[in-house]
ZAKOLRO-142110 format. One record per residue (C-alpha): x, y, z; residue number from 1. Coordinates in steps of 0.02 Angstrom, whole numbers, padded with zeros to 5 digits. Example, Ala and Ser with C-alpha at 12.3 -4.5 7.8 and 13.67 -1.06 7.14 Angstrom:
residues 2
u; v; w; resi
00615; -00225; 00390; 1
00684; -00053; 00357; 2
END
This chain:
residues 258
u; v; w; resi
07218; 02853; 09679; 1
07361; 02740; 09632; 2
07342; 02553; 09639; 3
07473; 02417; 09626; 4
07618; 02534; 09662; 5
07776; 02449; 09722; 6
07833; 02492; 09895; 7
07665; 02552; 09962; 8
07660; 02523; 10147; 9
07506; 02413; 10167; 10
07482; 02275; 10290; 11
07352; 02144; 10248; 12
07291; 02067; 10408; 13
07156; 01932; 10408; 14
07025; 01999; 10526; 15
06991; 01833; 10609; 16
07175; 01812; 10653; 17
07225; 01981; 10725; 18
07167; 02160; 10724; 19
07281; 02292; 10800; 20
07137; 02403; 10858; 21
07068; 02268; 10971; 22
07213; 02284; 11094; 23
07176; 02430; 11208; 24
07345; 02432; 11291; 25
07462; 02576; 11254; 26
07634; 02495; 11233; 27
07788; 02565; 11314; 28
07904; 02601; 11170; 29
08078; 02669; 11181; 30
08185; 02759; 11055; 31
08336; 02669; 10987; 32
08493; 02699; 11088; 33
08581; 02741; 10925; 34
08478; 02898; 10901; 35
08583; 03055; 10910; 36
08515; 03221; 10977; 37
08470; 03359; 10856; 38
08598; 03491; 10815; 39
08480; 03619; 10891; 40
08507; 03576; 11073; 41
08521; 03669; 11236; 42
08604; 03616; 11397; 43
08592; 03435; 11451; 44
08534; 03378; 11278; 45
08373; 03477; 11285; 46
08296; 03537; 11122; 47
08191; 03690; 11086; 48
08027; 03622; 11020; 49
07845; 03672; 10999; 50
07818; 03587; 11168; 51
07953; 03686; 11256; 52
08130; 03637; 11304; 53
08131; 03447; 11312; 54
08243; 03302; 11267; 55
08224; 03184; 11121; 56
08130; 03047; 11211; 57
08008; 03173; 11285; 58
07978; 03246; 11112; 59
07930; 03078; 11039; 60
07810; 03045; 11182; 61
07728; 03214; 11149; 62
07703; 03167; 10966; 63
07618; 03000; 10996; 64
07443; 03063; 11046; 65
07422; 03134; 10870; 66
07452; 02964; 10788; 67
07312; 02840; 10749; 68
07293; 02670; 10670; 69
07171; 02651; 10525; 70
07088; 02486; 10480; 71
06976; 02446; 10333; 72
06879; 02285; 10306; 73
06902; 02222; 10128; 74
06916; 02066; 10023; 75
07062; 02004; 09921; 76
07057; 01940; 09742; 77
07000; 01769; 09802; 78
06856; 01843; 09902; 79
06938; 01810; 10071; 80
06898; 01936; 10208; 81
07050; 02039; 10255; 82
07090; 02197; 10351; 83
07192; 02334; 10270; 84
07295; 02418; 10404; 85
07386; 02583; 10403; 86
07419; 02740; 10502; 87
07356; 02918; 10512; 88
07386; 03086; 10596; 89
07259; 03197; 10685; 90
07262; 03367; 10601; 91
07106; 03453; 10668; 92
07004; 03435; 10828; 93
06840; 03528; 10854; 94
06694; 03510; 10974; 95
06600; 03406; 10845; 96
06730; 03309; 10746; 97
06910; 03250; 10732; 98
06994; 03253; 10560; 99
07136; 03137; 10513; 100
07255; 03130; 10364; 101
07312; 02962; 10299; 102
07373; 02885; 10135; 103
07233; 02862; 10010; 104
07281; 02681; 09973; 105
07249; 02638; 10156; 106
07063; 02677; 10141; 107
07031; 02655; 09955; 108
06920; 02503; 09984; 109
06807; 02575; 10118; 110
06703; 02728; 10158; 111
06695; 02687; 10344; 112
06868; 02649; 10415; 113
06895; 02601; 10596; 114
07006; 02726; 10685; 115
07110; 02670; 10835; 116
07161; 02816; 10943; 117
07310; 02834; 11059; 118
07255; 02766; 11226; 119
07159; 02618; 11156; 120
06988; 02687; 11106; 121
06912; 02654; 10936; 122
06776; 02732; 10829; 123
06716; 02720; 10649; 124
06745; 02871; 10540; 125
06699; 02925; 10363; 126
06815; 02960; 10218; 127
06792; 03145; 10182; 128
06892; 03153; 10022; 129
07040; 03085; 09925; 130
07179; 03198; 09867; 131
07164; 03253; 09687; 132
07351; 03270; 09661; 133
07431; 03169; 09801; 134
07414; 02999; 09885; 135
07322; 03067; 10036; 136
07147; 03049; 10105; 137
07053; 03128; 10249; 138
06946; 03042; 10380; 139
06820; 03124; 10494; 140
06763; 03048; 10658; 141
06613; 03125; 10743; 142
06644; 03165; 10926; 143
06472; 03094; 10964; 144
06534; 02924; 10902; 145
06691; 02925; 11009; 146
06702; 02839; 11179; 147
06706; 02950; 11332; 148
06877; 03016; 11378; 149
06958; 03006; 11206; 150
06962; 03193; 11182; 151
07064; 03213; 11341; 152
07199; 03096; 11274; 153
07222; 03135; 11089; 154
07307; 03290; 11019; 155
07313; 03369; 10847; 156
07485; 03382; 10769; 157
07577; 03547; 10757; 158
07581; 03575; 10570; 159
07726; 03659; 10482; 160
07667; 03806; 10377; 161
07741; 03855; 10209; 162
07877; 03961; 10288; 163
07931; 03825; 10410; 164
07933; 03695; 10272; 165
08035; 03806; 10155; 166
08168; 03824; 10291; 167
08199; 03636; 10304; 168
08368; 03579; 10242; 169
08444; 03412; 10195; 170
08523; 03322; 10342; 171
08400; 03383; 10473; 172
08338; 03253; 10596; 173
08160; 03189; 10577; 174
08050; 03068; 10673; 175
07933; 02954; 10577; 176
07788; 02884; 10678; 177
07661; 02753; 10629; 178
07549; 02612; 10689; 179
07594; 02451; 10599; 180
07512; 02346; 10735; 181
07474; 02456; 10884; 182
07450; 02644; 10891; 183
07611; 02744; 10882; 184
07721; 02594; 10918; 185
07832; 02628; 10767; 186
07960; 02765; 10792; 187
08098; 02784; 10663; 188
08231; 02919; 10666; 189
08301; 02979; 10502; 190
08358; 03134; 10411; 191
08290; 03238; 10270; 192
08366; 03183; 10106; 193
08271; 03296; 09986; 194
08117; 03399; 10024; 195
08054; 03429; 09847; 196
08111; 03295; 09725; 197
08015; 03208; 09586; 198
07982; 03024; 09628; 199
07935; 02925; 09473; 200
07840; 02793; 09573; 201
07717; 02925; 09631; 202
07732; 03042; 09482; 203
07747; 03189; 09599; 204
07869; 03300; 09694; 205
07893; 03224; 09866; 206
07981; 03240; 10032; 207
08110; 03099; 10043; 208
08193; 03047; 10206; 209
08314; 02909; 10248; 210
08253; 02789; 10380; 211
08196; 02608; 10386; 212
08007; 02626; 10389; 213
07903; 02468; 10396; 214
07743; 02399; 10325; 215
07590; 02477; 10404; 216
07668; 02648; 10434; 217
07589; 02715; 10275; 218
07483; 02866; 10321; 219
07589; 02904; 10473; 220
07679; 03065; 10507; 221
07854; 03133; 10483; 222
07901; 03267; 10609; 223
08049; 03385; 10616; 224
08162; 03407; 10767; 225
08047; 03543; 10834; 226
07897; 03427; 10833; 227
07809; 03499; 10681; 228
07722; 03384; 10557; 229
07813; 03403; 10391; 230
07755; 03252; 10292; 231
07632; 03109; 10272; 232
07714; 02940; 10242; 233
07646; 02856; 10086; 234
07778; 02728; 10037; 235
07959; 02699; 09991; 236
08066; 02712; 09836; 237
08145; 02545; 09885; 238
08274; 02635; 09991; 239
08204; 02790; 10074; 240
08041; 02844; 10154; 241
07931; 02944; 10035; 242
07810; 03075; 10101; 243
07681; 03194; 10034; 244
07743; 03362; 10096; 245
07626; 03428; 10230; 246
07606; 03590; 10133; 247
07534; 03490; 09987; 248
07427; 03382; 10101; 249
07352; 03532; 10188; 250
07318; 03618; 10021; 251
07215; 03463; 09976; 252
07127; 03470; 10145; 253
07082; 03653; 10128; 254
07010; 03621; 09954; 255
06877; 03499; 10020; 256
06700; 03560; 09988; 257
06582; 03523; 10131; 258
END
């Protein structure tokens, strides 16, 4: 775990003032009119994606059910109660649990984070593990602890495998989704800048994308133009969005001993 790093996307929200999970409304977001369609398009601006042939706005809507908001009760240096807020991505859904990847600094002060799912439902989860080599952590929420109907709304992300990740090139469009206040309300379009570059702030090789990400998106997902999860947002280098490559995050996930 890394503490005190500049540019980490944390939002400190005093619990008694506002907590994003408490609002059960799913906002109606729209993509910026300045967004340009991917180079890989078909007729009428449709794109070939993991969800079929759809346009850009439809793609983003398909991605949102895999995004969550993560909140952790904590105290600051003065002892004041605060809420650490961040984002996460659903990476595995089974009959008994839902697993989520986030940034480790989002949950470093709690073992029982509150998870806010797309659609407005909430449930407490448990931190399964922190990444040994990367700023990622994994949360598990038991299905038995989830409100009725959640499983019909949420979706696990399509995850890029090693081959798909290796084929990514600089300049490709990406979509970065997070939950700075409400679930999946943050949608930022950008492009891949470098997919395997050493970032001194994190002392690791990272996926770097241009795009104006905001506080609270840490732990959210970066998706390629086909809708595959290619990175986990963990911060910025003062200019660009910095991600743990999904291949590295999933290697950490698979190494967890149960």
